[in-house]
ChimeraX commands (.cxc) that place a marker at each C-alpha (Angstrom):
marker #1 position 125.01,65.99,55.02 radius 0.5
marker #1 position 124.27,67.98,51.93 radius 0.5
marker #1 position 120.62,67.44,52.62 radius 0.5
marker #1 position 120.90,68.84,56.15 radius 0.5
marker #1 position 122.79,71.89,54.75 radius 0.5
marker #1 position 120.20,72.54,52.12 radius 0.5
marker #1 position 117.33,72.27,54.56 radius 0.5
marker #1 position 119.14,74.70,56.90 radius 0.5
marker #1 position 119.73,77.20,54.17 radius 0.5
marker #1 position 116.11,76.86,53.11 radius 0.5
marker #1 position 114.88,77.49,56.74 radius 0.5
marker #1 position 117.23,80.58,56.91 radius 0.5
marker #1 position 115.86,81.94,53.62 radius 0.5
marker #1 position 112.18,81.39,54.83 radius 0.5
marker #1 position 113.08,83.26,58.06 radius 0.5
marker #1 position 114.69,86.08,56.15 radius 0.5
marker #1 position 111.69,86.30,53.92 radius 0.5
marker #1 position 109.29,86.33,56.79 radius 0.5
marker #1 position 111.43,89.19,58.62 radius 0.5
marker #1 position 111.23,91.17,55.44 radius 0.5
marker #1 position 107.51,90.60,55.16 radius 0.5
marker #1 position 107.18,91.83,58.77 radius 0.5
marker #1 position 109.35,94.87,58.04 radius 0.5
marker #1 position 107.51,95.99,54.99 radius 0.5
marker #1 position 104.00,95.31,56.58 radius 0.5
marker #1 position 104.80,97.62,59.52 radius 0.5
marker #1 position 106.73,100.09,57.45 radius 0.5
marker #1 position 103.83,100.56,55.33 radius 0.5
marker #1 position 101.60,100.95,58.51 radius 0.5
marker #1 position 103.95,103.63,59.74 radius 0.5
marker #1 position 104.17,105.49,56.49 radius 0.5
marker #1 position 100.37,105.51,55.92 radius 0.5
marker #1 position 99.22,105.72,59.49 radius 0.5
marker #1 position 98.36,109.48,59.31 radius 0.5
marker #1 position 97.29,110.77,62.83 radius 0.5
marker #1 position 98.75,107.86,64.63 radius 0.5
marker #1 position 96.77,106.01,67.44 radius 0.5
marker #1 position 93.46,104.74,66.43 radius 0.5
marker #1 position 93.91,105.68,62.93 radius 0.5
marker #1 position 96.60,103.09,62.42 radius 0.5
marker #1 position 94.37,100.18,63.67 radius 0.5
marker #1 position 92.67,99.57,60.33 radius 0.5
marker #1 position 96.04,99.51,58.66 radius 0.5
marker #1 position 97.47,96.97,61.02 radius 0.5
marker #1 position 94.28,94.87,60.41 radius 0.5
marker #1 position 94.66,95.20,56.74 radius 0.5
marker #1 position 98.29,93.94,56.79 radius 0.5
marker #1 position 98.06,91.34,59.60 radius 0.5
marker #1 position 94.78,89.74,59.10 radius 0.5
marker #1 position 93.74,90.38,55.49 radius 0.5
marker #1 position 97.04,90.42,53.52 radius 0.5
marker #1 position 99.23,88.10,55.45 radius 0.5
marker #1 position 96.78,86.18,57.58 radius 0.5
marker #1 position 99.13,86.16,60.42 radius 0.5
marker #1 position 95.97,85.85,62.78 radius 0.5
marker #1 position 92.38,85.75,62.72 radius 0.5
marker #1 position 89.82,88.51,63.45 radius 0.5
marker #1 position 89.08,87.15,66.93 radius 0.5
marker #1 position 92.71,87.12,67.94 radius 0.5
marker #1 position 93.35,90.57,66.48 radius 0.5
marker #1 position 90.35,91.74,68.47 radius 0.5
marker #1 position 91.75,90.17,71.64 radius 0.5
marker #1 position 95.18,91.97,70.96 radius 0.5
marker #1 position 93.66,95.24,70.38 radius 0.5
marker #1 position 91.48,94.92,73.55 radius 0.5
marker #1 position 94.47,94.02,75.91 radius 0.5
marker #1 position 96.78,96.53,74.16 radius 0.5
marker #1 position 94.25,99.41,74.99 radius 0.5
marker #1 position 94.44,98.57,78.58 radius 0.5
marker #1 position 98.14,99.05,78.85 radius 0.5
marker #1 position 99.98,102.37,78.67 radius 0.5
marker #1 position 101.77,103.61,75.61 radius 0.5
marker #1 position 100.98,104.00,71.80 radius 0.5
marker #1 position 98.77,101.30,70.53 radius 0.5
marker #1 position 100.68,100.83,67.25 radius 0.5
marker #1 position 104.03,99.98,68.96 radius 0.5
marker #1 position 102.27,97.61,71.30 radius 0.5
marker #1 position 100.58,95.85,68.45 radius 0.5
marker #1 position 103.86,95.81,66.33 radius 0.5
marker #1 position 105.81,94.32,69.35 radius 0.5
marker #1 position 103.35,91.58,70.17 radius 0.5
marker #1 position 102.54,90.68,66.54 radius 0.5
marker #1 position 106.11,90.73,65.47 radius 0.5
marker #1 position 107.08,88.38,68.34 radius 0.5
marker #1 position 104.08,86.00,67.52 radius 0.5
marker #1 position 105.08,85.85,63.86 radius 0.5
marker #1 position 108.88,86.07,63.90 radius 0.5
marker #1 position 110.06,85.71,67.59 radius 0.5
marker #1 position 112.19,88.29,69.51 radius 0.5
marker #1 position 113.81,89.48,66.19 radius 0.5
marker #1 position 110.41,89.76,64.67 radius 0.5
marker #1 position 109.46,91.99,67.59 radius 0.5
marker #1 position 112.38,94.22,67.20 radius 0.5
marker #1 position 111.96,94.31,63.27 radius 0.5
marker #1 position 108.31,95.19,63.66 radius 0.5
marker #1 position 108.82,98.00,66.08 radius 0.5
marker #1 position 111.64,99.52,64.34 radius 0.5
marker #1 position 109.48,99.36,61.02 radius 0.5
marker #1 position 106.59,101.23,62.56 radius 0.5
marker #1 position 108.63,103.80,64.52 radius 0.5
marker #1 position 111.11,104.97,61.85 radius 0.5
marker #1 position 108.79,106.24,59.31 radius 0.5
marker #1 position 106.94,108.11,62.04 radius 0.5
marker #1 position 110.01,109.82,63.20 radius 0.5
marker #1 position 111.33,110.56,59.70 radius 0.5
marker #1 position 107.93,111.99,58.68 radius 0.5
marker #1 position 107.44,114.18,61.72 radius 0.5
marker #1 position 110.86,115.86,61.21 radius 0.5
marker #1 position 110.06,116.32,57.52 radius 0.5
marker #1 position 106.64,117.58,58.02 radius 0.5
marker #1 position 107.62,120.06,60.85 radius 0.5
marker #1 position 110.22,121.34,58.65 radius 0.5
marker #1 position 107.83,121.78,55.82 radius 0.5
marker #1 position 105.25,123.43,58.09 radius 0.5
marker #1 position 107.98,125.82,59.39 radius 0.5
marker #1 position 108.86,126.79,55.97 radius 0.5
marker #1 position 105.45,126.75,54.14 radius 0.5
marker #1 position 103.08,127.00,57.08 radius 0.5
marker #1 position 101.03,129.98,55.62 radius 0.5
marker #1 position 100.19,128.07,52.40 radius 0.5
marker #1 position 96.77,126.58,52.03 radius 0.5
marker #1 position 97.92,123.39,50.44 radius 0.5
marker #1 position 100.04,122.53,53.57 radius 0.5
marker #1 position 96.76,122.74,55.73 radius 0.5
marker #1 position 94.86,120.65,53.11 radius 0.5
marker #1 position 97.34,117.84,53.37 radius 0.5
marker #1 position 96.23,116.68,56.79 radius 0.5
marker #1 position 92.59,117.72,56.21 radius 0.5
marker #1 position 92.28,115.50,53.01 radius 0.5
marker #1 position 93.41,112.48,54.68 radius 0.5
marker #1 position 90.58,112.78,57.37 radius 0.5
marker #1 position 87.74,111.31,55.48 radius 0.5
marker #1 position 89.74,108.28,54.25 radius 0.5
marker #1 position 90.72,107.38,57.75 radius 0.5
marker #1 position 87.10,107.77,58.81 radius 0.5
marker #1 position 86.01,105.29,56.15 radius 0.5
marker #1 position 88.61,102.84,57.18 radius 0.5
marker #1 position 87.61,103.20,60.97 radius 0.5
marker #1 position 83.98,102.66,59.88 radius 0.5
marker #1 position 84.79,99.51,57.87 radius 0.5
marker #1 position 86.70,98.14,60.93 radius 0.5
marker #1 position 84.01,98.91,63.37 radius 0.5
marker #1 position 81.48,97.20,61.15 radius 0.5
marker #1 position 83.70,94.26,60.81 radius 0.5
marker #1 position 84.11,94.08,64.77 radius 0.5
marker #1 position 80.22,94.64,65.16 radius 0.5
marker #1 position 79.54,91.61,62.97 radius 0.5
marker #1 position 81.95,89.52,64.84 radius 0.5
marker #1 position 80.60,90.50,68.13 radius 0.5
marker #1 position 76.86,90.03,66.90 radius 0.5
marker #1 position 77.78,86.43,65.71 radius 0.5
marker #1 position 79.50,85.54,69.10 radius 0.5
marker #1 position 77.30,87.46,71.65 radius 0.5
marker #1 position 74.21,88.15,69.81 radius 0.5
marker #1 position 72.63,91.47,68.69 radius 0.5
marker #1 position 71.14,92.52,72.13 radius 0.5
marker #1 position 74.33,91.76,74.12 radius 0.5
marker #1 position 76.38,93.74,71.49 radius 0.5
marker #1 position 74.31,96.80,71.48 radius 0.5
marker #1 position 73.78,96.76,75.21 radius 0.5
marker #1 position 77.65,96.45,75.81 radius 0.5
marker #1 position 78.33,99.03,73.16 radius 0.5
marker #1 position 75.83,101.49,74.56 radius 0.5
marker #1 position 77.11,101.07,78.16 radius 0.5
marker #1 position 80.80,101.60,76.95 radius 0.5
marker #1 position 79.75,104.69,74.94 radius 0.5
marker #1 position 78.13,106.22,78.21 radius 0.5
marker #1 position 81.26,105.29,80.31 radius 0.5
marker #1 position 83.72,106.62,77.79 radius 0.5
marker #1 position 81.90,109.56,76.08 radius 0.5
marker #1 position 79.58,110.87,78.77 radius 0.5
marker #1 position 81.34,109.99,82.06 radius 0.5
marker #1 position 84.83,110.17,80.69 radius 0.5
marker #1 position 86.09,106.93,82.01 radius 0.5
marker #1 position 89.42,105.77,80.41 radius 0.5
marker #1 position 88.71,103.10,77.73 radius 0.5
marker #1 position 91.37,100.93,79.28 radius 0.5
marker #1 position 89.54,100.71,82.46 radius 0.5
marker #1 position 86.36,99.79,80.68 radius 0.5
marker #1 position 87.98,97.05,78.43 radius 0.5
marker #1 position 89.77,95.77,81.69 radius 0.5
marker #1 position 86.36,95.67,83.53 radius 0.5
marker #1 position 84.82,93.65,80.64 radius 0.5
marker #1 position 87.68,91.30,80.42 radius 0.5
marker #1 position 87.40,90.65,84.22 radius 0.5
marker #1 position 83.73,90.12,84.04 radius 0.5
marker #1 position 84.20,87.64,81.09 radius 0.5
marker #1 position 86.80,85.72,83.05 radius 0.5
marker #1 position 84.41,85.61,86.20 radius 0.5
marker #1 position 81.28,84.62,84.30 radius 0.5
marker #1 position 80.03,81.12,84.98 radius 0.5
marker #1 position 80.48,78.64,82.01 radius 0.5
marker #1 position 76.96,78.35,80.35 radius 0.5
marker #1 position 77.61,75.10,79.03 radius 0.5
marker #1 position 79.87,73.00,81.66 radius 0.5
marker #1 position 78.32,69.89,80.48 radius 0.5
marker #1 position 79.32,70.26,76.81 radius 0.5
marker #1 position 82.93,71.00,77.77 radius 0.5
marker #1 position 83.03,68.10,80.06 radius 0.5
marker #1 position 81.74,65.77,77.22 radius 0.5
marker #1 position 84.27,67.26,74.84 radius 0.5
marker #1 position 87.11,66.48,77.40 radius 0.5
marker #1 position 86.02,62.93,77.85 radius 0.5
marker #1 position 85.94,62.57,74.03 radius 0.5
marker #1 position 89.30,63.87,73.80 radius 0.5
marker #1 position 90.74,61.59,76.56 radius 0.5
marker #1 position 92.62,58.55,75.47 radius 0.5
marker link #1:1,2 radius 0.2
marker link #1:2,3 radius 0.2
marker link #1:3,4 radius 0.2
marker link #1:4,5 radius 0.2
marker link #1:5,6 radius 0.2
marker link #1:6,7 radius 0.2
marker link #1:7,8 radius 0.2
marker link #1:8,9 radius 0.2
marker link #1:9,10 radius 0.2
marker link #1:10,11 radius 0.2
marker link #1:11,12 radius 0.2
marker link #1:12,13 radius 0.2
marker link #1:13,14 radius 0.2
marker link #1:14,15 radius 0.2
marker link #1:15,16 radius 0.2
marker link #1:16,17 radius 0.2
marker link #1:17,18 radius 0.2
marker link #1:18,19 radius 0.2
marker link #1:19,20 radius 0.2
marker link #1:20,21 radius 0.2
marker link #1:21,22 radius 0.2
marker link #1:22,23 radius 0.2
marker link #1:23,24 radius 0.2
marker link #1:24,25 radius 0.2
marker link #1:25,26 radius 0.2
marker link #1:26,27 radius 0.2
marker link #1:27,28 radius 0.2
marker link #1:28,29 radius 0.2
marker link #1:29,30 radius 0.2
marker link #1:30,31 radius 0.2
marker link #1:31,32 radius 0.2
marker link #1:32,33 radius 0.2
marker link #1:33,34 radius 0.2
marker link #1:34,35 radius 0.2
marker link #1:35,36 radius 0.2
marker link #1:36,37 radius 0.2
marker link #1:37,38 radius 0.2
marker link #1:38,39 radius 0.2
marker link #1:39,40 radius 0.2
marker link #1:40,41 radius 0.2
marker link #1:41,42 radius 0.2
marker link #1:42,43 radius 0.2
marker link #1:43,44 radius 0.2
marker link #1:44,45 radius 0.2
marker link #1:45,46 radius 0.2
marker link #1:46,47 radius 0.2
marker link #1:47,48 radius 0.2
marker link #1:48,49 radius 0.2
marker link #1:49,50 radius 0.2
marker link #1:50,51 radius 0.2
marker link #1:51,52 radius 0.2
marker link #1:52,53 radius 0.2
marker link #1:53,54 radius 0.2
marker link #1:54,55 radius 0.2
marker link #1:55,56 radius 0.2
marker link #1:56,57 radius 0.2
marker link #1:57,58 radius 0.2
marker link #1:58,59 radius 0.2
marker link #1:59,60 radius 0.2
marker link #1:60,61 radius 0.2
marker link #1:61,62 radius 0.2
marker link #1:62,63 radius 0.2
marker link #1:63,64 radius 0.2
marker link #1:64,65 radius 0.2
marker link #1:65,66 radius 0.2
marker link #1:66,67 radius 0.2
marker link #1:67,68 radius 0.2
marker link #1:68,69 radius 0.2
marker link #1:69,70 radius 0.2
marker link #1:70,71 radius 0.2
marker link #1:71,72 radius 0.2
marker link #1:72,73 radius 0.2
marker link #1:73,74 radius 0.2
marker link #1:74,75 radius 0.2
marker link #1:75,76 radius 0.2
marker link #1:76,77 radius 0.2
marker link #1:77,78 radius 0.2
marker link #1:78,79 radius 0.2
marker link #1:79,80 radius 0.2
marker link #1:80,81 radius 0.2
marker link #1:81,82 radius 0.2
marker link #1:82,83 radius 0.2
marker link #1:83,84 radius 0.2
marker link #1:84,85 radius 0.2
marker link #1:85,86 radius 0.2
marker link #1:86,87 radius 0.2
marker link #1:87,88 radius 0.2
marker link #1:88,89 radius 0.2
marker link #1:89,90 radius 0.2
marker link #1:90,91 radius 0.2
marker link #1:91,92 radius 0.2
marker link #1:92,93 radius 0.2
marker link #1:93,94 radius 0.2
marker link #1:94,95 radius 0.2
marker link #1:95,96 radius 0.2
marker link #1:96,97 radius 0.2
marker link #1:97,98 radius 0.2
marker link #1:98,99 radius 0.2
marker link #1:99,100 radius 0.2
marker link #1:100,101 radius 0.2
marker link #1:101,102 radius 0.2
marker link #1:102,103 radius 0.2
marker link #1:103,104 radius 0.2
marker link #1:104,105 radius 0.2
marker link #1:105,106 radius 0.2
marker link #1:106,107 radius 0.2
marker link #1:107,108 radius 0.2
marker link #1:108,109 radius 0.2
marker link #1:109,110 radius 0.2
marker link #1:110,111 radius 0.2
marker link #1:111,112 radius 0.2
marker link #1:112,113 radius 0.2
marker link #1:113,114 radius 0.2
marker link #1:114,115 radius 0.2
marker link #1:115,116 radius 0.2
marker link #1:116,117 radius 0.2
marker link #1:117,118 radius 0.2
marker link #1:118,119 radius 0.2
marker link #1:119,120 radius 0.2
marker link #1:120,121 radius 0.2
marker link #1:121,122 radius 0.2
marker link #1:122,123 radius 0.2
marker link #1:123,124 radius 0.2
marker link #1:124,125 radius 0.2
marker link #1:125,126 radius 0.2
marker link #1:126,127 radius 0.2
marker link #1:127,128 radius 0.2
marker link #1:128,129 radius 0.2
marker link #1:129,130 radius 0.2
marker link #1:130,131 radius 0.2
marker link #1:131,132 radius 0.2
marker link #1:132,133 radius 0.2
marker link #1:133,134 radius 0.2
marker link #1:134,135 radius 0.2
marker link #1:135,136 radius 0.2
marker link #1:136,137 radius 0.2
marker link #1:137,138 radius 0.2
marker link #1:138,139 radius 0.2
marker link #1:139,140 radius 0.2
marker link #1:140,141 radius 0.2
marker link #1:141,142 radius 0.2
marker link #1:142,143 radius 0.2
marker link #1:143,144 radius 0.2
marker link #1:144,145 radius 0.2
marker link #1:145,146 radius 0.2
marker link #1:146,147 radius 0.2
marker link #1:147,148 radius 0.2
marker link #1:148,149 radius 0.2
marker link #1:149,150 radius 0.2
marker link #1:150,151 radius 0.2
marker link #1:151,152 radius 0.2
marker link #1:152,153 radius 0.2
marker link #1:153,154 radius 0.2
marker link #1:154,155 radius 0.2
marker link #1:155,156 radius 0.2
marker link #1:156,157 radius 0.2
marker link #1:157,158 radius 0.2
marker link #1:158,159 radius 0.2
marker link #1:159,160 radius 0.2
marker link #1:160,161 radius 0.2
marker link #1:161,162 radius 0.2
marker link #1:162,163 radius 0.2
marker link #1:163,164 radius 0.2
marker link #1:164,165 radius 0.2
marker link #1:165,166 radius 0.2
marker link #1:166,167 radius 0.2
marker link #1:167,168 radius 0.2
marker link #1:168,169 radius 0.2
marker link #1:169,170 radius 0.2
marker link #1:170,171 radius 0.2
marker link #1:171,172 radius 0.2
marker link #1:172,173 radius 0.2
marker link #1:173,174 radius 0.2
marker link #1:174,175 radius 0.2
marker link #1:175,176 radius 0.2
marker link #1:176,177 radius 0.2
marker link #1:177,178 radius 0.2
marker link #1:178,179 radius 0.2
marker link #1:179,180 radius 0.2
marker link #1:180,181 radius 0.2
marker link #1:181,182 radius 0.2
marker link #1:182,183 radius 0.2
marker link #1:183,184 radius 0.2
marker link #1:184,185 radius 0.2
marker link #1:185,186 radius 0.2
marker link #1:186,187 radius 0.2
marker link #1:187,188 radius 0.2
marker link #1:188,189 radius 0.2
marker link #1:189,190 radius 0.2
marker link #1:190,191 radius 0.2
marker link #1:191,192 radius 0.2
marker link #1:192,193 radius 0.2
marker link #1:193,194 radius 0.2
marker link #1:194,195 radius 0.2
marker link #1:195,196 radius 0.2
marker link #1:196,197 radius 0.2
marker link #1:197,198 radius 0.2
marker link #1:198,199 radius 0.2
marker link #1:199,200 radius 0.2
marker link #1:200,201 radius 0.2
marker link #1:201,202 radius 0.2
marker link #1:202,203 radius 0.2
marker link #1:203,204 radius 0.2
marker link #1:204,205 radius 0.2
marker link #1:205,206 radius 0.2
marker link #1:206,207 radius 0.2
view
C-alpha cells in the first residue's frame, strides 16, 4: 500500500515537473519571440527539439508544415499541439497560456512605452536591433531543414521543390498554406517506389 502511494506521488511529481518545463519553454518563446509569427519558429525548435528533445526534426517539420496550412497564428497552433503531445490536454492549455501571456503583457507595455517615448531614437532602435539576430536564427533553421530535405529527397528534388515554392509564393502570390497543402496531397498520392520492400518488412514482422 505504501509502495502504491509512493509511486502515485512520484508520478504526480514528474507530471508537475513536465508541466513546469512546458510552461517555461513556451514562456521563453513568448518573451523572446520578437516580431511574432515566423520569427518564433526557431525559438520553438530550440526549446522543443534541441533543449528538451520532445520531438525529432522530422516530426517538427511535419508539425510546422501542417500548422501553416491552417488559419491562425503559427505559435499558438504549435504550442497547442506540442503541449498536447507532451503533456495531454493540460499540457496544451499550459503551453498556449505560456506563449500568449508574455505577448499580451509585452504588447501593452511596449505600446505604453512607445506612446510616452515614441520620439526617442533608442525606442526605434529596440526593434531594429533584434532584426539581425532573428535573421541569423531563421537562416540556421533554414539550413537545418535544407540538410534534412537533401538527405531524404536528394539535392535535385530539394532545389526543384524549393524553387517551385519560391515562384508560387514570392512571384505569383499564392498563399503558403495552399502550396504546403498541395505538396502534402501530392506526397500522399505518389505511388510507393519500393512496395516490395515494405511487403517484405511486413512479412518479417508478422508472427
